[in-house]
Each structure stands twice: as structure tokens, then as C-alpha cells.
C-alpha atoms as an extended CHARMM CRD file, in Angstrom:
* protein
*
        74  EXT
         1         1  MET       CA              8.6850000000       -3.0810000000        8.8870000000  PROA      1               0.0000000000
         2         2  ILE       CA              9.9090000000       -5.8610000000        6.6160000000  PROA      2               0.0000000000
         3         3  PHE       CA              7.1080000000       -4.9940000000        4.1940000000  PROA      3               0.0000000000
         4         4  LEU       CA              8.2850000000       -1.3650000000        3.9670000000  PROA      4               0.0000000000
         5         5  ILE       CA             11.9080000000       -2.4240000000        3.4520000000  PROA      5               0.0000000000
         6         6  THR       CA             10.7660000000       -4.7640000000        0.6810000000  PROA      6               0.0000000000
         7         7  ILE       CA              8.8290000000       -1.9600000000       -1.0200000000  PROA      7               0.0000000000
         8         8  ALA       CA             11.8440000000        0.3650000000       -0.7660000000  PROA      8               0.0000000000
         9         9  GLY       CA             14.0770000000       -2.3400000000       -2.2420000000  PROA      9               0.0000000000
        10        10  LEU       CA             11.6810000000       -2.9420000000       -5.1140000000  PROA      10              0.0000000000
        11        11  PHE       CA             11.5440000000        0.7990000000       -5.7780000000  PROA      11              0.0000000000
        12        12  GLY       CA             15.3530000000        0.9940000000       -5.9070000000  PROA      12              0.0000000000
        13        13  LEU       CA             15.4960000000       -2.0370000000       -8.1720000000  PROA      13              0.0000000000
        14        14  TRP       CA             12.9240000000       -0.4530000000      -10.4640000000  PROA      14              0.0000000000
        15        15  LEU       CA             15.0500000000        2.7100000000      -10.7440000000  PROA      15              0.0000000000
        16        16  LEU       CA             17.9910000000        0.6170000000      -11.9430000000  PROA      16              0.0000000000
        17        17  ILE       CA             15.8440000000       -1.3200000000      -14.4150000000  PROA      17              0.0000000000
        18        18  ASP       CA             14.1970000000        1.8990000000      -15.6090000000  PROA      18              0.0000000000
        19        19  THR       CA             17.5600000000        3.4910000000      -16.3800000000  PROA      19              0.0000000000
        20        20  TYR       CA             18.6440000000        0.3850000000      -18.2830000000  PROA      20              0.0000000000
        21        21  LEU       CA             15.4140000000        0.2690000000      -20.3060000000  PROA      21              0.0000000000
        22        22  ILE       CA             15.6460000000        3.9510000000      -21.2660000000  PROA      22              0.0000000000
        23        23  ASN       CA             19.1600000000        3.3940000000      -22.5770000000  PROA      23              0.0000000000
        24        24  ARG       CA             18.1740000000        0.2030000000      -24.3940000000  PROA      24              0.0000000000
        25        25  TRP       CA             14.6720000000        0.6980000000      -25.8460000000  PROA      25              0.0000000000
        26        26  GLY       CA             13.9310000000        4.3940000000      -25.7190000000  PROA      26              0.0000000000
        27        27  LYS       CA             11.5640000000        6.5840000000      -23.8090000000  PROA      27              0.0000000000
        28        28  ASP       CA              8.1960000000        5.6800000000      -25.3770000000  PROA      28              0.0000000000
        29        29  LEU       CA              8.1320000000        2.1010000000      -24.1360000000  PROA      29              0.0000000000
        30        30  VAL       CA              9.5340000000        3.0840000000      -20.7640000000  PROA      30              0.0000000000
        31        31  ASN       CA              6.8970000000        5.7990000000      -20.3290000000  PROA      31              0.0000000000
        32        32  SER       CA              4.1750000000        3.2130000000      -20.9520000000  PROA      32              0.0000000000
        33        33  ILE       CA              5.7190000000        0.8880000000      -18.3840000000  PROA      33              0.0000000000
        34        34  ASN       CA              6.0510000000        3.7770000000      -15.9210000000  PROA      34              0.0000000000
        35        35  LYS       CA              2.3190000000        4.5030000000      -16.1400000000  PROA      35              0.0000000000
        36        36  ILE       CA              1.5950000000        0.9210000000      -15.0970000000  PROA      36              0.0000000000
        37        37  TYR       CA              4.1940000000        1.1870000000      -12.3320000000  PROA      37              0.0000000000
        38        38  ASP       CA              2.6930000000        4.4710000000      -11.0680000000  PROA      38              0.0000000000
        39        39  GLY       CA             -0.6930000000        2.7900000000      -10.8040000000  PROA      39              0.0000000000
        40        40  LEU       CA              0.8900000000       -0.0490000000       -8.8500000000  PROA      40              0.0000000000
        41        41  LYS       CA              2.6100000000        2.4050000000       -6.4960000000  PROA      41              0.0000000000
        42        42  ALA       CA             -0.6880000000        4.1990000000       -5.8940000000  PROA      42              0.0000000000
        43        43  PHE       CA             -2.4060000000        0.8950000000       -5.1110000000  PROA      43              0.0000000000
        44        44  ILE       CA              0.3660000000       -0.0890000000       -2.6880000000  PROA      44              0.0000000000
        45        45  ALA       CA              0.2340000000        3.3400000000       -1.0120000000  PROA      45              0.0000000000
        46        46  VAL       CA             -3.5220000000        3.0820000000       -0.4910000000  PROA      46              0.0000000000
        47        47  TYR       CA             -3.1460000000       -0.4770000000        0.8200000000  PROA      47              0.0000000000
        48        48  VAL       CA             -0.3980000000        0.5100000000        3.2740000000  PROA      48              0.0000000000
        49        49  ILE       CA             -2.2930000000        3.5670000000        4.5210000000  PROA      49              0.0000000000
        50        50  ASP       CA             -5.4620000000        1.5100000000        4.9180000000  PROA      50              0.0000000000
        51        51  SER       CA             -3.6710000000       -1.2270000000        6.8290000000  PROA      51              0.0000000000
        52        52  ILE       CA             -1.9660000000        1.3280000000        9.0910000000  PROA      52              0.0000000000
        53        53  THR       CA             -5.1640000000        3.1780000000        9.8980000000  PROA      53              0.0000000000
        54        54  ASN       CA             -7.1940000000       -0.0710000000        9.8300000000  PROA      54              0.0000000000
        55        55  THR       CA            -10.5040000000        1.7020000000        9.3800000000  PROA      55              0.0000000000
        56        56  ASN       CA            -12.2950000000       -0.7650000000        7.0970000000  PROA      56              0.0000000000
        57        57  GLY       CA            -15.4970000000        1.2080000000        7.5770000000  PROA      57              0.0000000000
        58        58  ASN       CA            -15.5230000000        0.8230000000       11.3630000000  PROA      58              0.0000000000
        59        59  ASP       CA            -15.8080000000        4.0410000000       13.3280000000  PROA      59              0.0000000000
        60        60  SER       CA            -15.3150000000        2.5600000000       16.7790000000  PROA      60              0.0000000000
        61        61  ASP       CA            -12.4800000000        0.5630000000       18.2520000000  PROA      61              0.0000000000
        62        62  ASP       CA            -14.6330000000       -1.3390000000       20.7360000000  PROA      62              0.0000000000
        63        63  ASP       CA            -16.0980000000       -3.8240000000       18.2640000000  PROA      63              0.0000000000
        64        64  ASP       CA            -14.1780000000       -6.6310000000       19.9420000000  PROA      64              0.0000000000
        65        65  ALA       CA            -15.2200000000       -5.6230000000       23.4620000000  PROA      65              0.0000000000
        66        66  PRO       CA            -17.2810000000       -8.2380000000       25.2610000000  PROA      66              0.0000000000
        67        67  GLU       CA            -20.9540000000       -7.5030000000       25.5530000000  PROA      67              0.0000000000
        68        68  VAL       CA            -22.2410000000       -6.6820000000       29.0270000000  PROA      68              0.0000000000
        69        69  GLU       CA            -25.6910000000       -7.8690000000       29.9980000000  PROA      69              0.0000000000
        70        70  ASP       CA            -28.0420000000       -5.2760000000       31.3850000000  PROA      70              0.0000000000
        71        71  ARG       CA            -29.8270000000       -6.9560000000       34.2780000000  PROA      71              0.0000000000
        72        72  GLY       CA            -31.8610000000       -3.9240000000       35.2220000000  PROA      72              0.0000000000
        73        73  GLU       CA            -30.2660000000       -3.7110000000       38.6730000000  PROA      73              0.0000000000
        74        74  ALA       CA            -29.5470000000       -0.2820000000       40.0430000000  PROA      74              0.0000000000
């Protein structure tokens, strides 16, 4: 939860900085910076979704289950 609040805070901070940069340096530089920022947001989104779903290539949840010996008894 703290991670999501941090991301939301950084996003809000970026909006303030973005507005300041547009007023100060113009749109061309800010558009270049925004492309980098969009890539970073996409990376963070994929990371968050992956950590929530926690797939990591494993299809089953019982990987940590203890192994049971088959003694051949009926």
C-alpha cells in the first residue's frame, strides 16, 4: 500500500514539475521528457501487475507444498 501511495505522490509531483517546465522551456523539451516518463510508467505498471499476480512463469500454487512419499501401501 505504501508503494502505491508513493507512486501516486510521484505522479502528482511530476504533474507540477511538468506544468512548470512547459511554462519555462517550451513544449518540445517537455514532450521528450514525457516520452521517457511514459516508458517509466509502463515499466512500473508491468512490475506492479506482475508482483500482484506473482506468476513468474509458475502455473501452480503448490510449488512450496511438502513432498509426500509414495510408499506403495494401499
